[in-house]
C-alpha positions in Angstrom: 111.8 97.7 110.5 112.3 100.9 109.4 113.8 99.8 106.0 110.4 97.3 105.2 107.9 100.3 106.5 109.8 102.8 103.9 109.5 100.0 101.6 105.9 99.5 101.7 105.5 103.4 101.6 107.0 103.4 98.3 105.1 100.4 97.2 101.9 102.3 98.0 102.9 105.4 96.2 103.7 103.3 93.4 100.4 102.1 93.4 98.5 105.1 93.8 100.5 106.5 91.0 99.0 103.8 88.7 96.0 104.8 89.9 96.2 108.5 89.2 94.9 109.4 85.8 97.5 109.7 82.3 97.1 113.3 81.0 100.4 114.1 79.0 99.9 117.8 79.8 100.9 120.2 82.1 98.5 121.8 84.7 97.6 125.5 84.0 94.9 127.8 85.7 92.6 130.1 84.0 92.9 132.4 87.0 96.9 133.2 87.2 99.5 133.0 84.9 103.0 133.2 87.2 102.1 133.1 90.9 105.1 134.3 93.5 104.8 132.8 97.0 105.2 135.5 99.6 105.8 134.3 103.6 104.6 136.8 105.9 104.9 137.4 109.1 105.0 134.4 111.5 109.0 134.3 111.8 111.9 136.6 112.5 113.7 135.8 109.1 110.2 137.5 107.0 110.6 140.4 105.1 108.3 142.9 105.7 105.7 143.9 103.0 104.6 146.8 104.1 107.7 148.6 102.7 107.9 149.3 99.3 111.5 148.3 98.6 110.6 144.4 99.8 107.6 144.1 97.5 109.2 146.3 94.7 111.1 143.3 93.4 108.2 140.8 93.0 106.4 143.4 91.7 108.1 144.7 89.2 111.6 144.0 87.5 114.5 146.7 86.8 116.5 145.4 84.1 120.1 146.0 83.0 119.5 148.4 80.6 117.2 150.7 83.2 114.2 150.0 81.9 111.4 148.6 84.0 108.8 146.6 83.8 105.7 144.4 85.5 107.0 141.4 86.9 104.8 138.7 88.7 100.9 138.8 88.3 99.8 136.9 91.3 100.9 136.3 94.9 100.3 133.5 97.1 99.9 135.3 101.0 101.1 132.4 103.1 102.7 131.5 106.7 103.3 128.3 108.2 103.9 129.1 112.1 103.3 132.0 113.8 104.9 134.0 116.8 103.4 134.6 120.3 105.6 137.3 121.5 103.3 137.6 124.8 104.0 133.9 125.5 107.4 133.4 123.8 106.0 130.5 121.6 106.4 129.8 117.9 102.8 127.5 116.9 102.3 126.1 113.8 99.5 127.2 111.2 100.2 123.7 109.4 101.3 120.5 110.6 105.3 119.8 109.0 106.5 117.2 111.2 106.9 115.7 114.9 107.2 117.5 117.8 105.2 120.6 117.3 102.7 122.8 119.4 99.4 123.8 117.4 98.3 127.3 117.0 95.4 128.5 118.4 92.4 130.6 117.0 93.9 133.8 118.4 97.3 132.9 116.4 94.8 132.3 113.0 93.2 135.8 113.3 96.6 137.6 114.0 97.5 136.0 110.9 94.7 137.3 108.9 95.3 140.5 110.5 99.0 140.6 109.1 97.7 140.1 105.4 94.6 142.0 105.3 95.7 144.8 107.4 99.1 145.5 106.8 100.0 142.9 103.4 97.4 144.1 101.1 96.8 147.7 101.7 100.7 148.0 101.0 100.4 145.8 97.8 97.2 147.9 96.8 98.8 151.4 96.9 102.5 150.2 95.8 100.4 149.1 92.2 99.1 152.2 92.2 102.2 154.2 92.2 103.7 151.8 89.4 100.7 152.3 87.1 101.9 156.0 87.3 105.0 155.0 85.6 104.2 151.8 84.0 101.1 151.8 83.0 98.2 149.5 83.3 99.4 145.9 83.9 99.5 143.1 81.0 97.2 140.9 83.3 95.5 142.3 86.6 97.1 141.2 89.7 95.2 138.8 91.7 96.2 137.2 95.5 96.1 133.8 96.3 95.7 133.4 100.6 96.8 130.3 102.5 94.8 129.5 105.2 95.7 128.0 108.6 94.7 123.8 108.8 93.5 122.2 111.9 97.1 120.7 113.4 97.8 117.6 115.3 99.0 118.1 118.6 102.5 117.6 119.7 103.5 119.1 122.8 103.5 116.1 125.1 104.2 113.3 122.4 107.8 114.7 121.2 108.3 112.5 118.4 104.4 111.9 117.2 101.7 114.7 117.0 98.2 113.6 117.7 94.5 114.8 116.7 93.5 115.6 120.3 91.6 118.0 122.4 93.7 121.6 123.1 92.4 124.8 123.7 92.4 125.8 120.3 89.1 128.1 121.3 85.5 129.0 119.9 83.9 129.2 116.5 80.6 129.9 116.0 80.0 129.3 120.3 81.8 126.0 119.3 84.9 124.9 121.5 86.9 123.0 119.2 88.0 119.7 119.4 90.2 118.2 116.4 90.4 114.7 117.4 86.5 115.0 115.8 86.8 115.2 111.9 84.3 117.8 111.7 85.5 120.6 113.7 88.5 120.2 111.8 86.3 121.0 108.8 84.5 123.7 110.7 87.5 125.4 111.3 88.7 125.6 107.5 85.5 126.9 106.5 85.7 129.3 108.9 89.1 130.3 107.7 87.9 130.5 103.8 84.8 132.5 105.4 87.7 135.0 106.8 89.0 135.4 104.2 86.2 136.2 101.7 84.8 138.7 104.9 88.4 140.8 105.0 89.1 140.8 101.4 85.6 142.1 100.9 86.3 145.0 103.9 89.1 145.6 102.0 87.6 147.4 99.2 91.2 146.8 97.2 91.5 148.6 94.3 94.2 146.9 92.2 93.5 143.1 92.4 91.0 140.8 92.9 90.9 137.6 94.8 91.4 134.3 92.9 91.8 132.1 95.5 93.1 130.1 98.8 96.5 127.9 98.9 97.1 124.9 101.1 100.3 125.3 102.7 100.7 121.9 103.9 103.0 120.7 101.2 101.7 116.6 101.6 98.3 115.5 102.5 99.5 112.9 105.2 97.8 115.0 107.9 94.9 116.8 106.2 94.3 114.3 103.7 91.1 113.4 105.3 89.4 116.5 105.1 91.0 119.2 102.9 88.5 118.2 100.2 85.3 119.2 102.4 87.2 122.7 102.4 88.1 123.2 98.7 84.8 122.2 97.9 83.4 124.8 100.1 85.5 127.0 98.6 84.8 126.5 94.9 81.0 127.0 96.0 82.5 130.5 97.3 83.8 130.7 93.3 87.5 130.3 94.7 90.0 128.3 93.0 92.1 126.3 94.9 96.3 126.0 95.0 98.7 123.2 96.2 102.5 123.2 95.9 103.6 119.6 96.9 106.9 118.7 98.0 109.0 115.5 95.7 110.2 113.0 97.8 107.8 109.9 98.4 104.8 112.2 98.0 103.4 110.7 94.5 100.6 108.7 96.9 99.0 112.2 97.2 100.7 114.8 94.6 99.6 112.6 91.7 96.3 112.3 93.3 95.8 116.0 93.4 92.1 116.2 92.0 91.1 113.9 94.4 91.6 116.3 97.2 89.9 119.1 94.9 92.4 121.1 94.0 92.1 123.0 90.5 96.0 123.1 90.0 99.2 121.2 91.6 102.3 123.0 91.0 104.6 120.5 91.8 108.5 120.8 93.7 111.4 119.7 92.2 113.0 120.3 95.3 116.7 120.2 92.8 117.9 123.7 94.6 117.8 122.6 98.2 120.9 121.7 100.0 120.9 117.6 100.9 123.1 114.8 101.3 123.8 113.9 98.7 122.9 117.1 96.2 120.2 116.2 94.1 121.1 115.6 90.8 119.7 116.8 87.1 118.1 113.7 86.9 115.8 114.6 89.7 114.8 117.7 88.5 114.3 116.2 84.6 112.0 113.3 86.3 109.7 115.7 88.3 109.1 118.0 84.9 108.5 114.7 83.1 106.1 113.0 85.6 104.7 116.5 86.7 103.5 116.6 82.8 102.4 112.8 82.7 100.0 113.3 85.9 98.8 117.3 84.8 100.6 119.0 87.2 102.7 122.4 87.4 105.7 123.3 88.0 107.8 125.1 90.9 110.9 127.3 90.2 112.9 127.4 93.8 116.2 128.7 94.6 116.3 130.8 97.9 119.4 133.5 99.3 119.9 132.0 102.8 123.1 129.8 103.8 123.5 126.6 102.8 121.3 126.8 99.6 122.5 130.1 98.7 121.3 131.4 95.1 123.6 134.6 95.0 126.3 134.2 92.4 128.7 135.9 94.7 127.9 133.8 97.4 127.8 130.4 95.8 128.1 129.8 92.2 127.1 126.5 91.9 123.9 127.5 93.8 123.6 130.1 91.3 124.1 127.4 88.2 121.5 125.6 90.3 118.5 128.3 89.7 120.3 128.7 86.0 119.6 124.9 85.7 115.5 125.2 86.9 115.5 127.7 84.0 117.5 126.0 81.3 115.3 122.5 81.9 112.1 124.3 81.9 112.8 125.8 78.3 113.8 122.3 77.5 111.2 120.4 78.2 108.5 123.0 77.4 107.1 124.0 81.1 107.6 127.9 80.2 105.4 127.5 77.2 102.8 124.7 78.3 102.5 124.6 81.9 101.6 126.9 84.9 104.8 128.1 86.9 104.5 129.2 90.7 107.6 131.0 91.6 109.3 130.3 95.5 112.5 132.6 96.3 112.1 131.5 100.2 111.8 134.8 102.4 113.7 137.4 100.4 114.9 135.6 97.8 114.0 138.5 95.4 114.9 141.1 97.5 118.2 140.0 98.0 118.8 139.2 94.1 117.6 143.4 93.1 120.1 144.6 95.6 123.0 142.8 94.9 125.6 144.1 92.2 126.7 141.2 91.0 126.2 141.2 86.9 125.9 137.4 86.5 122.5 137.7 89.2 121.6 140.5 87.1 121.8 138.4 83.9 119.7 135.5 85.4 116.9 137.9 86.8 117.0 140.0 83.7 116.0 136.3 82.0 113.6 135.2 84.1 111.3 138.3 83.9 111.6 138.2 80.3 110.7 134.6 80.4 107.8 135.6 82.7 106.7 138.6 80.8 106.5 136.3 77.6 104.2 133.7 79.1 101.7 136.6 80.1 101.8 138.2 76.7 100.7 134.8 75.6 98.0 134.2 78.6 96.3 137.5 77.6 96.3 137.1 74.3 98.3 140.0 73.8 100.6 140.1 70.2 103.8 141.7 69.2 102.1 144.2 67.8 100.7 147.1 70.2 97.6 147.9 68.0 95.5 145.4 69.2 91.4 145.8 68.4 89.4 146.3 71.4 86.3 144.8 70.8 83.6 145.1 73.4 82.7 141.6 74.7 80.7 143.1 78.0 77.6 144.6 77.8 75.2 146.5 80.8 71.5 146.5 80.7 68.6 146.7 83.2 69.0 144.3 85.7 71.7 142.3 83.5 75.5 141.8 82.2 75.8 140.7 78.8 79.1 138.4 77.7 79.9 137.8 74.1 83.0 136.5 72.4 84.8 135.9 75.8 84.4 132.2 77.4 86.9 133.0 79.9 85.2 136.2 81.2 84.9 136.9 85.0 82.5 139.7 86.7 83.3 140.8 89.6 82.0 143.7 92.6 84.1 146.9 92.6 85.5 145.0 96.2 87.1 142.2 93.7 84.1 139.2 95.0 83.5 137.2 91.7 80.0 137.5 90.6 80.3 135.1 87.7 82.2 133.3 85.0 82.1 132.5 81.6 79.6 133.7 78.4 75.9 134.7 78.5 73.3 136.9 80.4 73.6 136.8 84.2 70.9 138.6 86.1 72.4 140.7 88.8 71.6 143.7 91.4 72.3 147.4 89.8 75.6 148.7 90.5 79.2 149.0 89.3 80.9 145.5 87.9 84.4 145.1 86.6 84.2 142.5 83.6 87.3 140.8 82.3 87.8 138.9 79.5 90.6 136.1 80.7 93.3 137.4 78.3 94.0 141.2 80.0 91.4 143.4 79.2 88.9 144.3 81.8 86.2 147.4 81.4 83.4 148.5 84.0 79.9 148.4 83.2 77.1 149.9 84.8 74.1 147.8 85.5 70.4 150.2 86.4 
């Protein structure tokens, strides 16, 4: 019976793949170039991102020749579980299998407290500090915030989670019952609103809010309501991001646009321990299929056993990281595609602290590829002497954008107010205008 169900699942996936749109072009995003995932706060193995030494290897890279430069331009802060120390219980912020205890609203709020009260202020401070040494970055930094989703409950059904009422808490005076799909949507919109409210209150100086991220790696649980949440995020001028896993997930991943995502970065899952180990064919097929259906790719490694990319621990697993870099180069991913970057909980920290010269060489190569990608994204030529033609002009009650079709204008607190070219009416005040290619100017509207 299980074999029959598995075959039916594969057939359904194939039919969905046939129904998806073939574009033969990798997916890209207009807001970010190379985002890196930052897992925060929910589990003991996570790094403390308020520590300068921990965020530094993600924000800047130290090359073997002693030089240092900016590294990633965007950071996806997210978490999948939250530990309630008082209750001695870990609960899930997104469903990922059977037998789970779903997070309650207090867990959602504690996660947001971690991100907005601790992690982002520390990032803002570190960018300011490094600007004193490195100058302005090629691209203004962005953050993408993973939001919790309504979860099925597996407390009393160890192998099968269900939508049912549990003591989640209230939102706007309504006692949430996730057996009701409307309540799942209400909860998702609450998460989006919390991201916006807290980001506005943070008054961060060195980065903008690009959008929200869905930490659920398939649509099996959230597929019937995620579109409503993504549409709501779009109504707030936020982009939506998703990174689905590889195996038996085509029926969802190749239909990513149907769920309202702006970009889907596909995980090859070639790096990770499995029996048997994935072959290079899996890596190649993921790249090729991603291009056929307009997906970006994710570069993956981690430094926790048994899948440990540190060369001094496992040269074979380190080579798997190198295989990603090589294949991305061979198939035009670095030149044409959006790329998300995953290093587990502390991968970049461990790489930066390792004395192994092979690790250093690999990370130098990766950082240089990211640097060149950012230059292309920002429209920076090899020559440092670029003509600075004005593109944003302030008038009385308006801003005029000319010659910059990818421009965006933000309030000083980082809220996007409009995109593109033209004349836009706005309230008096100070705004930041970016041309989408690395330049930004401050304009004062009377």
